[in-house]
C-alpha positions as CSV (number, residue, x, y, z in Angstrom):
1,M,-87.9,111.9,-258.8
2,V,-84.6,110.0,-258.7
3,L,-86.2,107.2,-256.8
4,A,-89.1,107.0,-259.2
5,T,-86.8,106.8,-262.2
6,Y,-84.8,104.0,-260.4
7,I,-88.0,102.0,-259.9
8,I,-89.1,102.3,-263.5
9,N,-85.7,101.3,-264.9
10,H,-85.1,98.4,-262.6
11,D,-86.6,94.9,-263.3
12,D,-86.1,93.3,-259.8
13,A,-89.4,93.4,-257.9
14,K,-87.6,93.1,-254.5
15,V,-85.4,96.1,-255.3
16,Q,-88.4,98.1,-256.4
17,K,-90.2,97.2,-253.1
18,D,-87.2,98.3,-251.0
19,V,-86.9,101.5,-252.9
20,L,-90.6,102.2,-252.4
21,K,-90.1,101.7,-248.6
22,I,-87.3,104.2,-248.6
23,A,-89.4,106.7,-250.6
24,N,-92.3,106.3,-248.2
25,K,-90.0,107.0,-245.2
26,H,-88.6,110.1,-246.9
27,L,-92.1,111.3,-247.6
28,Y,-93.2,110.7,-244.0
29,F,-90.3,112.7,-242.6
30,L,-90.8,115.5,-245.1
31,L,-94.5,115.9,-244.2
32,L,-93.6,115.7,-240.5
33,G,-91.0,118.5,-240.9
34,I,-93.5,120.6,-242.8
35,Y,-96.1,120.1,-240.0
36,I,-93.7,120.9,-237.2
37,T,-92.4,124.0,-239.0
38,K,-96.0,125.2,-239.6
39,F,-97.0,124.4,-235.9
40,A,-93.9,126.3,-234.5
41,Y,-94.5,129.2,-236.9
42,N,-98.1,129.6,-235.7
43,M,-97.3,129.5,-232.0
44,G,-97.5,132.7,-230.0
45,I,-94.7,134.3,-228.0
46,L,-94.4,134.7,-224.2
47,Y,-93.0,138.2,-223.4
48,I,-91.5,138.8,-220.0
49,V,-92.0,142.5,-219.5
50,P,-90.3,144.6,-216.7
51,T,-92.3,147.3,-215.1
52,P,-91.0,150.3,-213.1
53,V,-89.7,149.7,-209.5
54,G,-90.2,153.4,-208.7
55,N,-90.1,156.2,-211.3
56,M,-92.8,155.7,-214.0
57,E,-90.3,157.0,-216.6
58,D,-88.3,153.8,-216.2
59,I,-90.8,151.9,-218.5
60,T,-89.3,151.4,-222.0
61,L,-91.0,152.2,-225.3
62,R,-90.7,148.6,-226.3
63,A,-92.5,147.5,-223.1
64,I,-95.4,149.9,-223.8
65,R,-95.7,148.7,-227.4
66,T,-95.7,145.1,-226.3
67,L,-98.3,145.5,-223.6
68,K,-100.6,147.3,-226.2
69,E,-100.2,144.6,-228.8
70,V,-100.4,141.3,-226.9
71,D,-103.6,139.2,-226.7
72,L,-103.3,138.8,-222.9
73,V,-101.5,140.4,-220.0
74,L,-100.7,138.2,-217.0
75,A,-100.3,140.2,-213.8
76,E,-99.1,139.4,-210.3
77,D,-101.8,141.7,-209.0
78,T,-104.4,142.9,-211.5
79,R,-105.2,146.0,-209.4
80,T,-101.6,147.2,-209.3
81,T,-101.1,146.5,-213.0
82,G,-104.4,148.1,-213.9
83,V,-103.3,151.3,-212.3
84,L,-100.0,151.2,-214.2
85,L,-101.7,150.5,-217.5
86,K,-104.1,153.4,-216.9
87,Q,-101.3,155.8,-216.1
88,L,-99.5,154.8,-219.3
89,G,-102.6,155.1,-221.3
90,I,-102.6,151.5,-222.3
91,E,-105.8,149.6,-223.1
92,V,-105.2,145.8,-223.1
93,A,-107.5,143.2,-224.5
94,H,-107.5,140.9,-221.5
95,L,-105.9,141.1,-218.0
96,Q,-105.5,137.9,-216.0
97,S,-104.2,137.2,-212.5
98,H,-101.0,135.1,-212.4
99,H,-99.1,134.8,-209.1
100,K,-97.1,132.4,-206.9
101,F,-100.3,131.0,-205.4
102,N,-102.0,130.0,-208.7
103,E,-99.2,129.7,-211.2
104,H,-99.0,125.9,-211.0
105,G,-102.7,125.7,-211.8
106,T,-102.9,128.3,-214.5
107,S,-99.7,127.7,-216.5
108,A,-100.9,124.7,-218.4
109,G,-103.9,126.7,-219.8
110,I,-101.6,129.6,-220.7
111,V,-99.2,127.3,-222.6
112,E,-102.2,126.0,-224.6
113,R,-103.2,129.6,-225.5
114,L,-99.6,130.2,-226.6
115,K,-99.6,127.1,-228.7
116,A,-102.9,128.3,-230.3
117,G,-101.0,131.4,-231.5
118,Q,-101.8,134.0,-228.8
119,N,-99.1,136.4,-227.8
120,I,-99.0,136.8,-224.0
121,A,-97.1,139.3,-221.7
122,L,-96.2,138.5,-218.1
123,V,-95.6,141.4,-215.6
124,S,-95.1,141.6,-211.9
125,D,-96.0,144.4,-209.5
126,A,-92.6,146.0,-210.0
127,G,-89.3,145.0,-211.7
128,T,-88.6,142.0,-213.9
129,P,-90.7,138.9,-213.5
130,G,-88.8,135.8,-212.3
131,I,-86.4,137.8,-210.1
132,S,-87.8,137.1,-206.7
133,D,-91.2,137.3,-208.3
134,P,-93.4,134.8,-210.2
135,G,-92.2,134.0,-213.7
136,F,-89.7,131.1,-213.6
137,F,-92.3,128.3,-213.6
138,L,-94.3,129.7,-216.6
139,A,-91.1,130.4,-218.5
140,R,-89.8,126.9,-217.9
141,E,-93.2,125.3,-219.0
142,A,-93.3,127.5,-222.2
143,V,-89.7,126.6,-223.1
144,A,-90.5,122.9,-222.6
145,A,-93.4,123.2,-225.0
146,G,-91.2,124.8,-227.7
147,I,-92.6,128.2,-227.3
148,T,-90.5,131.3,-227.8
149,V,-89.8,133.2,-224.6
150,N,-88.6,136.8,-225.0
151,C,-87.5,138.8,-221.9
152,L,-87.4,142.5,-222.5
153,P,-84.5,144.5,-220.9
154,G,-85.8,146.9,-218.3
155,A,-86.2,147.8,-214.6
156,T,-84.9,145.7,-211.7
157,A,-83.7,146.7,-208.3
158,C,-80.6,144.5,-208.0
159,I,-78.5,146.0,-210.9
160,P,-78.8,149.7,-209.9
161,A,-78.0,148.7,-206.3
162,V,-74.8,146.8,-207.1
163,V,-73.6,149.4,-209.6
164,S,-74.2,152.4,-207.3
165,S,-72.8,150.6,-204.2
166,G,-69.2,151.4,-205.1
167,M,-68.2,147.7,-204.7
168,P,-66.8,145.5,-207.4
169,C,-69.6,144.6,-209.9
170,D,-67.5,142.7,-212.5
171,R,-68.4,139.5,-210.5
172,F,-71.4,139.3,-208.2
173,C,-74.0,136.9,-207.1
174,F,-77.7,137.5,-206.5
175,E,-79.0,135.7,-203.5
176,G,-82.6,137.0,-203.3
177,F,-84.3,136.9,-199.9
178,I,-82.4,135.2,-197.0
179,P,-84.3,132.3,-195.5
180,Q,-86.4,133.6,-192.5
181,K,-86.2,130.6,-190.2
182,K,-85.3,127.1,-191.4
183,G,-81.7,126.9,-192.5
184,R,-81.0,130.6,-192.0
185,K,-77.8,130.1,-189.8
186,T,-76.5,127.4,-192.1
187,Y,-77.1,129.6,-195.1
188,L,-75.3,132.6,-193.6
189,E,-72.3,130.3,-192.7
190,S,-72.1,129.2,-196.3
191,L,-71.4,132.9,-197.3
192,K,-68.2,133.1,-195.2
193,H,-65.8,132.5,-198.0
194,E,-67.7,134.0,-200.9
195,Q,-65.3,136.4,-202.8
196,R,-67.9,137.9,-205.1
197,T,-70.1,140.9,-204.2
198,M,-73.4,139.6,-202.8
199,I,-76.9,141.1,-203.4
200,F,-79.8,140.4,-201.1
201,Y,-83.4,141.6,-201.0
202,E,-84.8,142.3,-197.5
203,S,-87.9,143.7,-195.9
204,P,-87.6,146.8,-193.7
205,H,-88.7,145.1,-190.5
206,R,-86.0,142.3,-190.9
207,L,-83.2,144.5,-192.0
208,L,-81.6,145.3,-188.6
209,K,-81.7,141.6,-187.6
210,T,-80.1,140.6,-190.9
211,L,-77.3,143.1,-190.7
212,T,-76.6,142.1,-187.1
213,Q,-76.5,138.4,-187.9
214,L,-74.2,139.0,-191.0
215,A,-71.8,140.9,-188.7
216,E,-71.8,138.0,-186.2
217,V,-71.4,135.2,-188.7
218,L,-69.1,136.9,-191.3
219,E,-67.1,139.9,-189.8
220,P,-68.3,143.2,-188.3
221,E,-65.9,145.2,-190.5
222,R,-67.2,143.8,-193.8
223,Q,-68.3,146.6,-196.1
224,V,-72.0,146.9,-197.0
225,C,-74.3,149.2,-198.8
226,V,-78.0,149.3,-198.0
227,C,-80.0,150.7,-201.0
228,R,-83.4,151.9,-200.1
229,E,-86.4,153.0,-202.3
230,I,-84.5,152.6,-205.6
231,S,-85.8,154.9,-208.3
232,K,-88.2,156.6,-205.9
233,I,-88.3,160.1,-204.4
234,H,-86.7,159.1,-201.1
235,E,-84.0,156.9,-202.7
236,E,-81.0,156.5,-200.3
237,N,-77.7,154.6,-200.1
238,V,-76.2,153.9,-196.7
239,R,-72.6,152.7,-196.9
240,G,-70.2,151.6,-194.2
241,T,-69.2,148.5,-192.2
242,L,-72.0,146.1,-191.1
243,I,-71.7,147.5,-187.6
244,E,-71.9,151.1,-188.7
245,V,-74.9,150.6,-191.0
246,A,-76.7,148.5,-188.3
247,K,-76.2,151.4,-185.8
248,H,-77.6,153.8,-188.4
249,F,-80.8,151.9,-188.8
250,E,-81.1,151.4,-185.0
251,Q,-81.4,155.2,-184.9
252,T,-83.4,155.6,-188.1
253,P,-85.9,152.8,-188.7
254,P,-85.8,151.8,-192.4
255,R,-88.8,152.1,-194.7
256,G,-89.6,151.0,-198.2
257,E,-88.0,148.4,-200.5
258,I,-84.5,147.3,-199.4
259,V,-81.5,145.9,-201.3
260,I,-78.4,144.9,-199.4
261,V,-75.1,144.8,-201.3
262,L,-72.4,143.1,-199.3
263,A,-68.7,142.9,-200.1
264,G,-67.1,139.5,-200.6
265,I,-64.2,138.3,-198.6
266,S,-60.8,139.4,-200.0
267,S,-58.7,136.6,-201.5
268,K,-55.9,137.3,-199.0
269,K,-58.3,137.0,-196.0
270,D,-59.8,133.9,-197.5
271,K,-56.5,132.1,-197.8
272,K,-55.5,133.2,-194.3
273,S,-58.7,131.9,-192.7
274,K,-58.5,128.6,-194.5
275,G,-54.9,128.3,-193.4
276,E,-55.9,128.9,-189.7
277,K,-58.4,126.1,-189.9
278,L,-55.7,123.7,-191.1
């Protein structure tokens, strides 16, 4: 309105032309802003939904409602998720496979569905997607496309393990699975001076080997807690030094899902060992 009045009241044709250019630019950006706002408003939401790692009662009310309401549920294994949904009495519109072997091929199509306004939930077989499970790649692609990504609070194995271990949990680092072959020794060496409590996931058949190697590379008296079958009937925490816990599992072969919580080196020992090197 101000620009229009200025054009009418001004006699200079060049000035009028310049003002019209400015007005057209303002109109262009205004329309672009409206389009972007409308486009963003109409896009769907990607929900990262944790599922129980053991006890079915660990599912949250919000997770149940979200799974009921979304247009599509992406599952690491549709058979496992199908059983879970049936037990919870949830009927979903569509269930689609999404795992580490196909996520690079399917994510682009999923992002397009989100852009079109569909709300989609991602679940893994157990726990929170993205934590040593598929999830990171799709979340990154969705964020890059300007899509809202909401991760619901819920079940995971690493947090109960570190909290129940009795070790400091004000500062800790999650390391996931230790490399099986390539770079394994170098990786373990890199943990020597880590002062934070460390959390690892491990399979039962590799547990004894891992505990033995940690004792060799770090120190045999380092405190450790092996948490087994978290949130299940046979849940167990085995605490002691690396040597003591390794001996326990020599006599009692481990079964089920394993989380290793390892104490960090004390600041005094760290300073002493660095001083010895010098």
